[in-house]
N, C-alpha and C positions, 0 to 999 in steps of 0.2 A: 504493500500500500504506500509506504513511504517513498519508494522509488518513482511511483507514478505521480504522486503529488509534486515531488521535486522536479520531475520532467515538465509539468505544466507551468511551474513557477519559472523555470529556466527558459522555457519557450516564450513566455510572456516577456521576460526581461530582454531576451535577444531581439524580439520583434520591436519592442518599444525603443531600444537603443538604436536599432537600424533606422527607425523613423527620425530620431534625433540627429543621426548622422546625415540623413538626407536633407534635413532643414539646415544643418551646418553647411552642406555643399551648396545649397541654394544661396545662403547668405554670403558665402565665400566666392562663388563663381558668377553670380548674377549681380551686375553693378547696381548699386542703390542710388537713388536721387537724394543726395544729401548724406551727411555723416550718420553712422550707426553707433549708438551708445551701447554699453553693456545692458542698460535697462531695456533697450529695444530688443536685444537678442534674447534676454530672459523672457520678455513679454511674448515674443514669437513662440518660444518653446512651451511656455505655460499655456497660452491661449489655444495652441494647436493640439493640446493633449486630448481634448474631448473627441475630436475626430480620429486621433491616433487610437484611442480606446475603442471607438466604433469599428474601425478596420480590424483591430485586434480581435474583437468579438467574432467577426466573420472567420478569421483565421483559426480561432480556437475550437470551432465546431468539430472539425475532423480529429484533432488530438483528444478532445473530450470523449467522442464516440469510440475512438480507438482504445483509450484507457478503460472505458467501461467494458468493451468486448474482451479485452485482454484478461479480465478477471476470471473468465471462464476457461482459460487455457492453462495447461499444466506448466509449460515454460514458454512464454510468449517472446518471439524474436523481435523485440521492440525496435531496435535500430534499423533492421532490414525492412520491417513493415512500414516504418514512417519515412524512410529515406527518400522515396519518390516525392512524397508530399513536401518534405523539407526542401528538396531541390526546386520544386515548383514555386514554393513560397519565396525562396531566395531569388529566383529568376524574376518573379513578379516585382518584388521590392526593388531590385537593382535596375531592371529594364524600365519600368514605369517611372521610378524616381529620377533616374539620370536623364531619361527622355524629357521629363518635365523641366528639369534644371537647364538643359541645353536648348530647349525650344522657347523657353519663356522670354529671353531677350528679343526674339523675333516676333512672338505673338503678343506678348504683354498680358497674357492670362494663363491660368493654370491648365494643365493638360486635361482635355475632355474628349468626348466622342468625335469631335470634328476632325481629329487626327486621322480617322479611318477614311475620311473623304479624300485624303491625299495618297493613300497606300496603293491606289490603282495606277499612280504615276510617280513611282519612287525616283525615277531619273530626274524629274523636274525639282523634286524636293532636295535631292543630293546636290543638284547643280547650284543651289543657293548657298552652299557652305563649302569651306575649304577642306582639303585632305587632312591637315593637322586637327581641325575641329572634329572631323569624323573619328580620327584615330584616338584623340583624347577621350571622346565620348565612349568609344568601345573599351578603352583601357579602364575607365571608371566603372562601367557596367561589369566588366570581368572581375575587377578587384573587389567591388562591393558584393557582387554575386557570390564569388568564392568565399569571401569572409563570412557572409551571413550563412551560406550553405554549410560551411565547416562548423560554425558555432551552433547551428541548429542540429547538425548531426551529432554533436557532442553533448546535447542537452539530455540525451537519454542513454541508459546503459544498453549493452548488447542484448541482454535478456532481462525480462521482468519475471520474478519468481512466482510460482503458483500460490494462489490464495484459497484457503479453505472457505467454504460458503461464499463462492464467487459472486452470486447474485446479490448478497447483502453488501459486499464491497463495491459492486458496480453501481448501486443505487445513488450514492453521493455524486458520482461523476455525471450521471444522467440528470440529477437535480440541478447541477451547476449550469445546465443549458438555460435555465430560467434567468439567472443573473446575466448570463452571456447575451441572451436576447435583449435585455435592458441596455447592455453596453452597445449593442448594434443599433438599437432604437435611439439611443441618446438620453436615456433616463425615463422617468414616469410622467414628465410634463406633457402638455398637449402638443408641443412642438417636437417633431421627430428630428433626428440628426440631419443637418444640411450644411452646405459650405459656408453660408453666412454666419453661422453660430460662432465661428472662431474669429470673425472680424472684430477688431478692437481699436483701430486707428484710422485717422483720416488720410494716412499714407497708404495707398493701395498696395504698394510694394510689401509693406510689413504684413498686411492682411493676407496677401497671397503666399508669403513665406510661411505663414502658420497653417495653411491648408494642406492636409495630407493628400499627396498626389494620387494615391490609389483610390481614395474616397472620391476625389474630384472626377477621376476618369469613370469609375464604375457607376457612380450615381447619375452620370449624364448619359449612360448607354441607352437607358429606356426612353430618353427624351430626344434622341436623334431621329427625327422624322423628316420625310420629304414634304415640307409644307407647300412647296411650289406645285405639287401634284393635287392639292386639295381644292375643291370647289371651282374647278375649271369649267365655267359655263360658257365662256366666250373666247373667240380668237383674239389675238393681241390688238388688231385694228378696231374691232368692235368695242373691246374693253376700253381702249383709249378714248374713243368717241363718247362713251357713256360717262366716263369719269373726269374728262379734261377740265370741266368747269366746277367740279365739286369742292376743290381746295384752292382758293385764290392765292395769288402770289403775296408775299409779305407786304404789309402796308402798316406803317406806324402812324398813319393819319386817322382821324376820326374824333368822336366826342372825347373830351377830357373829363374824367370822373374825379380826379384827385387834385389836391392843392399843391402837391410837391412831386417832383420826379423821383425822390429818394425817400419814400416813407419807410418807417420800420413796419414789418409785416408779420402778422400772426395768421397762419392758415389752420383753421380748425376743421378736421375731417370728422364728421358726425356719423357715428356707426348706425347704419340701417335707417337713417332719418328721412324717410320718404315724404313727399309733399302732402300726402294724405293725413299725416300726423301733425299738420299745422292748421291754423285757422285761416291765415292769409292766402294759402294756396290750396287748402283742402277743406275738410268739414269738421275739424276737431279743435276749435278755439280753446276748449277746456284743457287740452294737452299742452298748448304752446303759447301761453299769454306773454311770456318774455320775448320769444322769437317774433311774435306778431308785432309787438311794440317796437322792437329793434328794426323790423322791416320797414316801418314807417319813417325811420330816421336815416336809412341808408339807401343803397342801390340794390334793388331786388331784381334778379334775373328770373322772370316768372315762368319761362318755358324751357328750363334746363332738364336734360334727361341723363340718367346714369348710363355709362357705356356697357355695364355688365351687372352681374348679380352677386359677386363675391368681393370681399375686401381686398384681397391681393390683386385682383384685376382692376378694381376701381382705383386703387392707389396708383397703379401704373398709368392709368388714364389721367388722373388728376396731376400727379407730380411730374410725369414725363410727356404729357400731351399725346399719349399713344393710344391707339385703338384697342378694342377687345376682340376676343376670338371665342367661337362657340365651344371648343374643346381643349384649348390651350391656355395655360397661365404663364405669361411671360416672366413674371417674378420668379417662377420656379425653373426658369431657363437662364442661368447666369450668363451663358455664352451669348444670349440674345439681349438680355436686359442691360448688360454693360455697354452695349452700343447705342443706347437711347440717350437723348438729351434730357435735361431736367431743369425744373425751375430753380432748384437749389444750386445746380452747377452754374447756371447763367447768372444768378445773383451773387454767387461766390466770386465769379470772375469780375463782377461789377463792384466788388469790395465789401459785400455783406458777410457778416458772421452768421453761420447757419447751424441749426440744431433741431432735433426731433425728440418728442416726448410721447411715450405710450405707457399706460398703466399696466399693460399685459406683457407677455413674453415676445420680444422683438425678433426672436429666432423663428417664430411661427411663419411657415411658408417661405422662408428665406428672406424675410423682410429686412433684417439688420444688414445682411450683406448687400442687398440692393441699395439701401439708404446710404451706407458709407461709401459705396462705389459711385453714387450719383451726385455727390457734392455736399452731403451733410457732414459737418466736422465733429458733431457729437450726437450720440444716440443714448437717450436715457429711457430705461424700461423697468419692469418689475424687479429685475435682478439688481439694479443699481439704485432704485428709489429706497428711501429710509425704511427699515423694517418696522418702525413705529407706526407707519401708516396702515390704516385698515385694509383688508383684502377680502375680495369675493372670489367666486370660481374663476373669473378671468384675470383678476389682478386688482390693482388699486382703483376704487370707484372714481367716477368722473369728478365729484365734488373735491376730494383731496387732490386729485391730479391737477385740476384747474388752480388750486391754491399753490401747488408747486410751480406751475407755469407763471402765475402772478409774481411769485417771489423771484423767479428768474428775470422777469421783465423789469421789475423795479431796480434790480441790481445791475442792469446792463449799462456799460459806460456810454457816454454820448458822443464819443469821437468817431464811431463807425456805425453805419446802418446795420441792422440785424434782421434775420428772417427765422422765425420759429414755426414749426409745425407740430400740431398735437392731434393724435388719433384717439377718439373717445372709445369706450367699451361697454358702458353700463346698459346701453340699449341693445345688447346682444343677448340671444338666448343663453341661459335660462331666465333672463330679466330679473336677476337677483340684485336688488338695490336697497340701500339703507334709507328708504323713503316710502311713505304711504299716503297718497292723496286720492288716487282713483282706484276703483274696484278691479279693473282689468289689469293683470300683471304687465301686459305689453304696453298699454297706454300709460300706466304708472311709471314704467321705466323711461319712456320718452318724456314724460312730465318731469322726472328727476333730471334728465339731461337738460331740459329747458330751464329748470330752476338753477342748476349749476352754471349754465351759460349766462343766465341773467345776472346772477350774483357776481360772476367773474367780470363781466363788462361793466357793471355798476362800480366795482372797486377800481377798475382801470380809469374810469371817467374822472375819478378824484385825484389822479396822479398827473405829474408834468408830462409823462410819456404819451398821454392821450392825444395831444395836439398833432403830432406827426405819425400817428398810428393808423394802420389799415388792418382791419380784422376781416378775414374772408371765411365765411361759413359755408361748407358744402358737404353733402352726404357722400359716402363711399358707394352706396347703393340703396335701394328701397327695401321694403319688407311687406310681406303679405300674410295675413291671418286667415285667408279665405281658401287656401289649398292650391293644388296644382293648376286648376283652370285659370286662376288669377295671377299666378306667380310671374308669368312672362308678359303680362299686359303693360300697356303704356302707362296706366295709372300707377303701377308699382314702380316703374322706372322713372317717373316724374319726381324730381328731387329739388329741394331748395338750394339756391346759390345767392348769398347775400354778402355785400361789402358794407362794412360800417367802420366808424372810427373818426377821429378828428381830422384825418387826412382826406376824408370824403368831401367833395365840394358841396353837394346838395343832394337831398333825397330824390329818387326817381325810380321808375319801373322800366326795365329793359325787357321787351316782350319778344325779342328775336328767338327763333328756334335754335337750340344749340345742345351740345352734350358737354359733360364735365371735362372732356379732353380739350375743349376750346378755352378753358380757363387759362392755361399756360400762355397761349398766344395773346389773349386779350389782356392779361396782366402785364406781360413783358412789353407789349406795345404801349401801355399806359406809362411805363417807366422809360420809354424811348430805347428799349433794348431789342436786339434782333431775336426773332423766333424762327428764322429760316430753316433751322435744323429740325424743327418739330413738324414732321412730315404731314401728320393728319390733324393738326391743330389750326383753328381759324380765329382771327381777330373779329369777333362778332360786331364790333363797333366801327369797323373800317368801311369806307365807302364802297369797296369792291366786294363786300359780303352781300351779294345780290341774290343768291339762292340759298336761303336758310333751310336747313334740314337737320334732323336728328336721326342717328343710327345707333342701334345697340345690338348685342348678341346675347344668346343664352344657349344652353345645351339641349338640343342642337337646332338652333334657329336664329332668326334675326328680326329686328323691328326697324321699320323705316317710316319716318314722319316728315311730310312737307305740307305746303299750303293746300294741296289737293286732298289730303287725308292721311290715313294710317294703313300700313300693311305689316302685320306681324305673321311671319311664316315659319312653319315647322319644316326643317330641311329633310327630316326622315320621311314624313308622309307626303311632303310636297303640298300640303293644304294650308290655307290661311287660318290662323287662330283668331286674329282680330283684324277685320277689314272694314274700314269706314271711310266715307259714306258709301263707297262702292268699290269693287275690285278695280285695280289699276295695273296693267301690264308694265307701265313705265316705272312705277314704284317698286314692283317686284324685280324688274330688271336691274334697277339701281342698287337694290339691296344685295342681289346676287353678284353684281359687279364689284361691290365693295368687299364682299367676302373674298372674291378672287384677288382683288388688288391688294388687300391687306395681307393675305397669306403669301402672296408673291414678295411683298416687302419683308415679311418675317423670314422667308427663306433666304433672302439676300443678306441678312444680318448675321 
């Protein structure tokens, strides 16, 4: 029994040490932008451990099963039985690890499934590098592979002795598969292991250095799809004719909503806050007295629609001005999301200090990695918020989270503009909130969000920061209590978008049809900043915004709204779910053309 336990401990130690060696190779061989301190190096090693343990969990499954089975043998030839697996493990670690290190300076991102796109033309790949580069790479693979292989081979004895009552001794090794599964999963939290969970710095180089290359590669394998082949309804000529006028060229002209070109900005992304839970846009004034009051003070975009139905997709649309997809979440595709522009990135280039606050777990769906890669310099979430704050199922409730945001704002220095984003969470299922005013748990949760928002704004109005402050309130998506027949409707996707604050010139209502992805272009244009890289975002206040429409997707379908009416289509059945006032072949064609156009764009990223 003792020899088997020692083997598992030695195997664990060798694998973890090999991962640390790979990180050392990365830091040594990949040039960093700026100096590296010892603190940076230790931070890379420390923050990367969670993914190292996740990969270790996968690699431990075979040794655990082998040790369990060996308990039934009279004299088990351990070294010979495990040698092939040890060789395979060493080869994977060395080949994947060194390939990642050597390709990173060319690609600028961690090794992922996109490498397989180039294997059918190896000559072109090798033509891009020199012979010494190739020889050094092979030398490193061989040295690390042989070293790890030899060490793994020596982790076990030649034979393991027979154990009486083998079934009894095998049981603990089988039970260890439970904790091993938790290692693979990344713990017991709602967020499963993902690349973004090890991101800790606003220097992408350090974040990438912390990522385990085996995890990066194998987690991306299931996400490597031929997006270009999806939803091909039209030939290229017809597709171009249908879509050429849908996204006007950049225009910084139009109505001026603000009193300053450089306001301090707070972007509040309100969880599930559909328009139907307000009085000013829906039929629930008892839920939203504070929001309705604020809407009379600011600029209300009354015909804004959510691009999608999930938070991860809605955030990509809001923060990067990118479209949504019926069956893909771009946030879960780091190789794609890192190519997107972002509001935070544009503002950071303009001199803004950027930060993101969320009361829950920012590792969920890869959010943290996306945020730090898109221009946010600081991400604060449930893991870094004070433990003294109250918690619910999802994390810190909105009220205390708004208090944290308020404290951050009043402490901000006045010498640089700043941009802060907060994602709320209390209006998410199971609607567990420290508040009781309405009998319906759903309506009561939205009322709590409204109360928290109203208190937050009222406190800010009494501060000097209010004068140059722009607060933007927008929902990530809507919510339906009425079941599947209602979930994909335009009523659910209709969301509030409100600009308030001392930097708002005067109250007004903007009734142009739009989607939440248009916020980026509209905001940046108000600041006199370019939004040309935001492919599918439109400045809805520009003179050239002459064909207003809204487009959203769900699984598996789309909604298209323009001045002629509404078409919500189920792609599976090919039937309309919501068609008013009458069917329109043109609306249907435009919706299908947008499906094709956006998937083509995703394929190119």
